[in-house]
SEKOL-727934 format. One line per 4 residues: for each residue z, y, x of C-alpha. Coordinates in nm, 2 decimals. Each point is the difference from the previous one (the first is absolute). Layout:
% SEKOL-727934
Z:Y:X  ...
END
This chain:
% SEKOL-727934
13.65:8.57:11.34  -0.20:0.17:-0.16  -0.31:-0.12:-0.16  -0.30:0.05:0.27
-0.24:0.23:-0.32  0.31:0.19:-0.01  0.05:0.07:0.30  -0.34:0.10:0.06
0.04:0.27:-0.38  0.30:0.09:0.18  -0.16:0.10:0.35  -0.33:0.11:-0.23
0.23:0.27:-0.11  0.19:0.09:0.27  -0.31:0.07:0.26  -0.19:0.25:-0.30
0.35:0.17:-0.06  0.07:0.07:0.37  -0.41:0.08:0.07  0.03:0.22:-0.33
-0.26:0.27:0.00  -0.04:0.33:-0.20  -0.21:-0.03:-0.26  -0.14:0.29:-0.20
-0.17:0.10:-0.31  -0.29:0.31:0.01  -0.10:0.07:-0.34  -0.36:0.19:0.00
-0.07:0.08:-0.36  -0.30:0.17:0.10  -0.14:-0.37:0.13  0.17:-0.14:-0.23
0.19:-0.23:0.22  0.33:-0.05:0.13  0.00:-0.09:0.40  0.23:-0.27:0.16
0.11:0.04:0.36  0.19:-0.16:0.22  0.16:0.24:0.26  -0.26:0.23:-0.04
-0.31:-0.25:0.00  -0.14:-0.15:-0.32  0.07:-0.29:-0.12  -0.23:0.02:-0.33
-0.06:0.25:-0.30  0.07:-0.06:-0.41  -0.34:0.12:-0.09  -0.08:0.16:-0.38
-0.31:0.15:0.04  -0.21:0.07:-0.31  -0.32:-0.17:0.11  0.14:-0.37:0.06
0.10:-0.21:-0.31  0.35:-0.06:0.13  0.29:0.08:0.22  -0.03:-0.15:0.32
0.19:0.00:0.33  -0.25:0.10:0.28  -0.02:-0.13:0.29  0.25:-0.20:0.07
0.13:-0.03:0.44  0.20:-0.21:0.18  0.27:0.12:0.21  -0.25:0.11:0.29
-0.23:0.20:-0.24  -0.24:-0.25:-0.01  -0.25:0.03:-0.36  0.04:-0.35:-0.13
-0.20:0.05:-0.34  -0.40:0.06:-0.03  -0.17:0.28:-0.03  -0.22:0.00:-0.24
-0.07:0.14:-0.26  0.20:0.27:0.15  -0.15:0.05:0.29  -0.25:-0.18:0.22
0.08:-0.19:0.28  -0.18:-0.23:0.22  0.02:-0.37:-0.06  0.15:0.01:-0.37
-0.12:-0.18:-0.26  -0.19:0.20:-0.30  0.12:-0.22:-0.27  0.23:0.09:-0.31
0.05:0.36:-0.01  0.26:0.00:-0.21  0.21:-0.20:0.27  0.15:0.27:0.13
0.31:0.03:0.26  0.29:-0.15:-0.21  0.08:0.05:-0.36  0.16:-0.15:-0.31
-0.23:-0.06:-0.31  -0.16:-0.28:-0.23  -0.33:-0.17:-0.14  0.07:-0.04:-0.35
0.25:0.20:-0.22  -0.09:0.03:-0.37  -0.35:-0.04:0.09  -0.03:0.30:0.26
-0.07:-0.11:0.36  0.18:0.20:0.24  -0.02:-0.21:0.34  -0.34:0.08:-0.03
-0.05:0.37:-0.04  -0.23:0.13:0.26  0.11:0.34:0.15  -0.21:0.27:-0.04
-0.41:-0.03:0.16  -0.02:-0.41:-0.06  -0.10:-0.19:-0.30  0.16:-0.33:-0.06
-0.15:-0.24:-0.30  0.30:-0.13:-0.21  0.03:-0.23:-0.33  0.26:0.21:-0.14
0.07:0.37:0.03  0.18:0.20:0.32  0.26:0.13:-0.10  0.21:0.25:0.25
0.41:0.03:0.20  0.05:0.39:-0.04  0.29:0.16:0.20  0.24:0.17:-0.23
0.27:0.12:0.22  0.25:0.01:0.28  0.31:-0.06:-0.07  0.23:0.05:0.33
-0.08:-0.02:0.38  0.26:-0.07:0.19  -0.06:0.03:0.36  0.28:-0.21:0.29
0.10:-0.22:0.28  -0.14:-0.34:-0.04  -0.17:0.07:-0.31  -0.15:0.22:-0.21
-0.08:-0.02:-0.43  -0.22:0.13:-0.21  0.01:-0.01:-0.39  -0.32:0.05:-0.16
-0.14:-0.07:-0.40  -0.38:-0.10:-0.05  -0.14:-0.09:-0.35  -0.27:-0.28:-0.07
-0.25:0.15:-0.20  -0.28:-0.21:-0.24  -0.36:0.07:0.01  0.08:0.16:-0.35
0.25:0.25:0.18  0.25:-0.15:-0.18  0.33:-0.14:0.27  0.14:-0.33:0.01
0.22:0.00:0.25  0.22:0.23:0.17  0.12:-0.08:0.36  0.28:0.13:0.14
0.08:-0.11:0.33  0.26:0.05:0.35  -0.19:-0.04:0.30  0.25:-0.02:0.31
-0.16:0.07:0.37  0.19:-0.20:0.26  -0.05:0.04:0.38  0.17:-0.17:0.32
-0.12:-0.07:0.36  -0.31:-0.25:-0.07  0.03:0.00:-0.41  -0.13:0.19:-0.28
0.10:-0.11:-0.36  -0.10:0.13:-0.34  0.23:-0.10:-0.28  -0.22:0.02:-0.32
0.23:0.04:-0.31  -0.23:0.01:-0.30  0.11:0.01:-0.41  -0.30:-0.05:-0.23
0.07:0.15:-0.32  -0.25:-0.10:-0.35  -0.07:0.32:-0.19  -0.08:-0.02:-0.36
-0.20:-0.35:0.00  0.10:-0.30:0.19  -0.14:-0.04:0.37  -0.17:-0.36:0.03
-0.03:-0.04:0.37  -0.30:-0.29:-0.09  -0.03:-0.28:0.27  -0.18:0.18:0.29
-0.05:-0.08:0.42  -0.08:0.38:0.00  0.40:0.11:0.08  0.23:0.13:0.11
0.21:0.13:0.28  -0.33:0.00:0.30  -0.09:0.10:0.31  -0.34:0.01:0.17
0.02:-0.07:0.34  -0.21:0.13:0.32  -0.26:-0.20:0.14  0.17:-0.18:0.30
0.26:-0.12:-0.25  -0.25:-0.21:-0.23  -0.07:-0.37:0.07  -0.30:-0.10:0.21
-0.25:-0.07:-0.18  -0.42:-0.03:0.00  -0.10:0.12:-0.30  -0.31:0.31:-0.05
0.17:0.26:-0.12  -0.09:0.43:0.00  0.17:0.20:0.25  0.08:0.34:0.12
-0.22:0.00:0.31  0.10:0.28:0.25  -0.20:0.29:-0.16  0.21:0.00:-0.30
-0.32:-0.25:-0.24  0.08:-0.27:-0.17  -0.21:-0.31:0.19  -0.08:-0.33:-0.10
0.14:-0.28:0.28  -0.12:-0.35:0.04  0.25:-0.15:0.18  0.39:0.16:0.07
0.10:0.09:0.32  0.33:-0.15:0.00  0.11:0.14:0.31  0.43:0.14:-0.06
-0.04:-0.15:-0.35  0.27:-0.19:0.02  0.28:0.05:-0.35  0.20:-0.34:-0.09
0.16:0.04:-0.33  0.36:-0.25:-0.02  0.16:0.00:-0.36  0.44:-0.11:0.01
-0.11:-0.39:-0.11  -0.21:-0.02:0.29  -0.39:0.05:-0.14  -0.20:0.13:0.31
-0.32:0.21:-0.04  -0.22:0.10:-0.33  -0.12:-0.35:-0.04  0.37:-0.13:-0.07
0.20:0.26:-0.12  -0.26:0.17:-0.31  0.13:-0.05:-0.31  0.37:-0.14:0.19
0.33:0.13:-0.15  0.25:0.10:0.27  0.28:0.26:0.05  -0.19:0.15:0.32
-0.30:0.00:0.17  -0.07:0.16:0.32  -0.32:0.06:0.15  -0.01:0.00:0.42
-0.26:0.20:0.23  -0.06:0.25:0.24  -0.06:0.32:-0.03  -0.17:0.23:0.30
0.20:-0.24:0.21  0.25:-0.03:-0.19  0.15:-0.28:-0.14  0.16:0.07:-0.36
0.13:-0.21:-0.32  -0.07:0.13:-0.35  0.20:-0.11:-0.29  0.03:-0.01:-0.37
0.29:-0.12:-0.15  0.11:-0.10:-0.35  0.32:0.07:-0.16  0.22:-0.31:-0.19
0.02:0.27:-0.26  -0.38:0.02:-0.07  -0.12:-0.18:-0.28  -0.18:-0.29:0.09
0.16:-0.02:0.28  -0.10:-0.14:0.29  -0.34:0.20:-0.05  -0.37:-0.10:0.01
-0.21:0.07:0.33  -0.30:0.18:0.01  -0.08:-0.04:0.38  -0.37:0.05:0.08
-0.17:-0.03:0.41  -0.19:0.30:-0.07  0.36:0.23:0.01  0.10:0.00:-0.35
0.38:-0.09:0.00  0.16:0.01:-0.33  0.30:-0.15:-0.22  -0.09:-0.05:-0.38
0.29:-0.10:-0.21  -0.24:0.02:-0.32  -0.29:-0.20:0.07  0.12:-0.40:-0.03
-0.28:-0.18:-0.19  -0.24:0.16:0.28  0.22:-0.14:0.30  -0.06:-0.39:-0.02
0.22:-0.13:0.29  0.32:0.21:-0.09  -0.10:-0.11:-0.40  -0.16:-0.28:-0.01
-0.02:-0.05:-0.40  -0.16:0.38:0.02  0.24:0.10:-0.28  -0.06:0.36:-0.14
0.33:0.20:0.07  -0.18:0.34:-0.17  0.32:0.14:0.11  0.07:0.29:-0.30
0.21:0.30:-0.03  0.10:0.10:-0.38  -0.02:0.35:-0.05  0.30:0.21:0.16
0.07:-0.31:0.18  0.04:0.01:0.42  0.03:-0.23:0.31  0.07:0.09:0.32
-0.19:-0.19:0.32  0.12:0.03:0.32  -0.20:-0.03:0.36  0.01:0.05:0.36
-0.23:0.10:0.25  0.08:-0.13:0.34  -0.20:0.14:0.31  0.15:-0.14:0.34
-0.18:0.06:0.31  0.02:-0.40:0.18  -0.07:-0.29:-0.15  0.27:-0.10:-0.21
0.11:-0.38:-0.05  0.07:-0.18:-0.34  0.38:0.00:0.09  0.01:0.38:0.07
-0.25:0.06:-0.32  0.32:-0.17:-0.20  0.20:0.19:0.15  -0.15:0.30:-0.05
-0.08:-0.09:-0.39  0.38:-0.05:-0.01  0.09:0.33:0.11  -0.26:0.10:-0.22
0.20:-0.15:-0.28  0.34:0.18:0.11  -0.15:0.40:0.02  -0.21:-0.07:-0.36
0.20:-0.17:-0.30
END
């Protein structure tokens, strides 16, 4: 008799295969983006707009078509926070590589103070585009550019978009290669694969904030209205919420809640082949959901000794990172999430 988790994984795999949908990639060079369509309906877009400091996946939608990433700063949505303008939909970068801040680098039209110079991740090329039934793949290349214009890292990435009835998946297989100099990822909490969520997926809070009002203007709010705000984090190690989960280590974490009447579970999965597996988590109640394999010293719960990692790629050396973003319509138990995680390990080697 199969182990219960093995059986759940088998059922999950069978269900996804049986209900696979057509996934089509549409390249739009004039708009600097590649659109991802599932049975003709928009799922997300890989965008490399010149006014942004990094490529993005924007926006992200559930299988029912509901957008669950924050609109700001790309658009003004009533009731959304207007903090952290560099938190845009979903992205991958880091807060300190050789003394340059790639994470906090603001988009055009916004200013931010930083103790170190800003860098930028610049899209370089699209290598291949392949649509299909159940999944589609996109191969792209980007350059990490320092403030002096030099190239510190090359990023070569395969993105695999998967779709079935209630499920949307993005696998990101990212290879970073140091260029002429060593690339040192100095310990920082600011990283690395991240999603910024819509208001309803935040944790309830009473702290005063600035939000977008109905006319699109940033407005100070003394006390938050938490109506419909119901986000809950859960890690593979059983940590619940930001308070218990932030800075811990776990192989996966989910954020569950409700978006426009639809129950959803959003997950980020770490892969055993990634350095420092299981990853550290930079999950915030205000809607930032991030996994950070590099920032050991800044995450005391997962690293009580606060030992610095300072992960280093020697000149010419490469390292590959594998992550999954899972978007499930409907709530997932820990056991169901673990079954999805086991399927991830089968899909991505």
